[in-house]
C-alpha positions as a Python dict, from the first residue, in 0.01 Angstrom:
ca = {
    (1, 'M'): (0, 0, 0),
    (2, 'A'): (321, 94, 207),
    (3, 'K'): (356, 434, 364),
    (4, 'R'): (642, 656, 275),
    (5, 'R'): (923, 671, 530),
    (6, 'R'): (1001, 1007, 671),
    (7, 'F'): (1351, 1082, 792),
    (8, 'S'): (1456, 1352, 1039),
    (9, 'A'): (1699, 1627, 962),
    (10, 'S'): (1939, 1477, 1189),
    (11, 'H'): (1940, 1144, 1015),
    (12, 'K'): (1963, 1311, 682),
    (13, 'A'): (2271, 1512, 816),
    (14, 'K'): (2431, 1203, 954),
    (15, 'V'): (2398, 1026, 607),
    (16, 'A'): (2508, 1318, 412),
    (17, 'L'): (2822, 1375, 639),
    (18, 'A'): (2923, 1003, 591),
    (19, 'A'): (2883, 1054, 218),
    (20, 'A'): (3083, 1371, 207),
    (21, 'R'): (3375, 1171, 381),
    (22, 'D'): (3426, 971, 70),
    (23, 'D'): (3560, 667, 280),
    (24, 'K'): (3274, 431, 175),
    (25, 'T'): (3065, 395, -141),
    (26, 'T'): (2727, 506, -179),
    (27, 'A'): (2592, 156, -183),
    (28, 'E'): (2762, 74, 136),
    (29, 'L'): (2624, 396, 316),
    (30, 'A'): (2282, 307, 152),
    (31, 'A'): (2299, -46, 323),
    (32, 'K'): (2418, 89, 660),
    (33, 'F'): (2163, 362, 684),
    (34, 'A'): (1884, 156, 529),
    (35, 'V'): (1801, 420, 264),
    (36, 'H'): (1808, 415, -115),
    (37, 'A'): (2144, 516, -282),
    (38, 'S'): (1986, 810, -463),
    (39, 'Q'): (1879, 960, -129),
    (40, 'V'): (2230, 923, -3),
    (41, 'T'): (2355, 1118, -322),
    (42, 'A'): (2073, 1371, -305),
    (43, 'W'): (2144, 1442, 71),
    (44, 'K'): (2506, 1476, -3),
    (45, 'K'): (2444, 1728, -271),
    (46, 'Q'): (2209, 1934, -58),
    (47, 'L'): (2477, 1948, 212),
    (48, 'L'): (2749, 2055, -16),
    (49, 'A'): (2538, 2315, -176),
    (50, 'G'): (2422, 2462, 158),
    (51, 'M'): (2760, 2464, 334),
    (52, 'P'): (2865, 2823, 216),
    (53, 'E'): (2559, 2947, 384),
    (54, 'L'): (2660, 2809, 711),
    (55, 'F'): (2956, 3041, 720),
    (56, 'A'): (2798, 3359, 589),
    (57, 'D'): (2755, 3616, 863),
    (58, 'G'): (2493, 3825, 692),
    (59, 'R'): (2710, 4142, 675),
    (60, 'S'): (2790, 4303, 351),
    (61, 'R'): (3146, 4434, 268),
    (62, 'Q'): (3006, 4790, 226),
    (63, 'K'): (2869, 4807, 580),
    (64, 'I'): (3199, 4677, 719),
    (65, 'G'): (3381, 4925, 521),
    (66, 'R'): (3193, 5210, 652),
    (67, 'A'): (3195, 5120, 1019),
    (68, 'H'): (3582, 5124, 1008),
    (69, 'V'): (3619, 5437, 827),
}
């Protein structure tokens, strides 16, 4: 029985960013990165869902408003 392959976070990010660019098809990316097409789609969805959190600074509007008053 074959072992499952484990991919690093940087590899997943590379694949997801390539998929988000939309310049190649999912099948082309899957062949290029040697992963299944469903993995490309899943990692792209995960990237797009998590992007807003990258730019969140953790402060709420109330705290900012009180500091300036």
